[in-house]
C-alpha positions as CSV (number, residue, x, y, z in Angstrom):
1,X,-8.0,-56.5,59.2
2,X,-4.7,-55.2,60.5
3,X,-2.7,-52.7,58.0
4,X,0.8,-51.6,58.3
5,X,1.6,-48.1,56.9
6,X,4.8,-47.2,56.2
7,X,6.1,-43.3,55.8
8,X,9.1,-41.1,55.5
9,X,10.9,-42.6,52.7
10,X,12.8,-40.1,50.1
11,X,16.0,-39.2,48.7
12,X,19.1,-38.4,50.6
13,X,22.6,-37.7,50.4
14,X,25.2,-39.9,51.7
15,X,25.7,-38.7,55.3
16,X,22.0,-37.5,55.6
17,X,19.3,-38.9,57.9
18,X,15.5,-40.3,57.3
19,X,12.9,-41.1,60.1
20,X,10.9,-44.0,58.8
21,X,7.9,-44.4,60.8
22,X,4.8,-47.6,60.6
23,X,1.6,-47.2,61.7
24,X,-0.6,-50.4,62.7
25,X,-4.4,-50.1,62.7
26,X,-7.3,-52.6,62.5
27,X,-8.8,-54.9,65.5
28,X,-5.9,-55.0,67.4
29,X,-5.4,-56.9,70.7
30,X,-1.9,-56.8,71.1
31,X,1.5,-56.5,69.1
32,X,4.5,-58.0,69.8
33,X,7.7,-57.7,68.0
34,X,8.1,-54.9,65.5
35,X,10.6,-54.6,63.0
36,X,12.0,-53.1,59.8
37,X,13.4,-55.1,56.8
38,X,14.9,-54.0,53.4
39,X,15.4,-55.3,50.1
40,X,17.5,-53.9,47.3
41,X,17.3,-54.9,43.8
42,X,18.6,-58.5,43.0
43,X,18.9,-59.1,46.7
44,X,17.0,-61.0,49.4
45,X,15.0,-59.3,52.0
46,X,17.1,-58.9,55.0
47,X,16.3,-57.6,58.8
48,X,17.5,-54.4,59.6
49,X,15.9,-53.8,63.2
50,X,13.7,-54.9,65.2
51,X,12.1,-54.5,68.7
52,X,10.1,-56.6,71.1
53,X,7.2,-55.2,73.3
54,X,9.4,-55.2,76.3
55,X,11.5,-52.9,74.6
56,X,14.4,-55.2,73.3
57,X,16.3,-54.4,70.3
58,X,18.6,-56.3,67.6
59,X,20.4,-54.8,64.9
60,X,21.9,-56.1,61.5
61,X,25.8,-55.7,61.9
62,X,25.6,-53.1,58.9
63,X,23.3,-50.7,60.8
64,X,24.8,-50.9,64.6
65,X,25.8,-47.5,65.4
66,X,23.8,-45.5,62.8
67,X,19.8,-46.7,62.8
68,X,17.8,-46.7,66.2
69,X,14.6,-48.6,66.2
70,X,11.9,-47.6,68.6
71,X,8.3,-47.8,69.4
72,X,5.1,-45.7,70.5
73,X,2.6,-48.3,72.2
74,X,-0.1,-45.9,72.4
75,X,0.2,-45.1,69.1
76,X,0.8,-48.8,67.6
77,X,3.8,-47.0,65.4
78,X,7.3,-48.0,65.1
79,X,10.1,-45.9,64.1
80,X,13.7,-46.3,62.4
81,X,15.7,-43.2,62.7
82,X,18.5,-43.7,60.2
83,X,21.6,-41.4,60.6
84,X,25.1,-41.3,58.4
85,X,23.3,-43.0,55.4
86,X,25.2,-44.7,53.0
87,X,24.7,-45.6,49.1
88,X,24.2,-49.0,50.4
89,X,21.3,-48.7,52.6
90,X,19.3,-47.9,49.3
91,X,16.4,-50.3,49.4
92,X,12.5,-50.7,50.2
93,X,12.4,-50.7,53.8
94,X,9.3,-53.0,54.9
95,X,7.6,-52.9,58.3
96,X,6.8,-56.0,60.0
97,X,4.7,-57.2,62.9
98,X,3.7,-59.8,65.0
99,X,0.0,-58.9,66.0
100,X,-3.0,-60.6,67.2
101,X,-6.1,-59.2,66.5
102,X,-9.1,-59.7,69.5
103,X,-10.0,-63.4,70.2
104,X,-7.7,-64.5,67.2
105,X,-4.3,-66.2,67.0
106,X,-1.2,-64.1,66.4
107,X,-0.3,-63.8,62.8
108,X,2.8,-61.9,61.1
109,X,1.9,-58.7,59.1
110,X,3.7,-56.8,56.3
111,X,3.6,-53.2,54.9
112,X,3.7,-52.1,51.4
113,X,7.2,-50.5,51.6
114,X,8.9,-47.1,51.1
115,X,11.6,-46.4,49.2
116,X,14.9,-44.8,50.5
117,X,17.4,-43.9,48.1
118,X,20.9,-42.5,49.2
119,X,22.9,-41.0,46.4
120,X,24.8,-37.6,45.6
């Protein structure tokens, strides 16, 4: 089965930077859109950024100009470079991907999440 594993979260001061990584593994035939979501305590999960297989990107208004999503197709990995972090960016960040396993339909997958805490 497909598995998404996030890494790179941690504690950082306001204005700092973090780089999140999410690697997909398993019997993967094709990976389509990949993205990052986040969920803060007491709030709904929201889309942070997404990138299609063709490289098109979209971002939440709150992170535009600060975050950059990218992918390495050879490594089945998506990244989220987060700069100028703010306390309101504190959340659990989840990797998400639309993936087709060999000879099967496209399904949506979630990683287990990585904690990002922005605090002085």
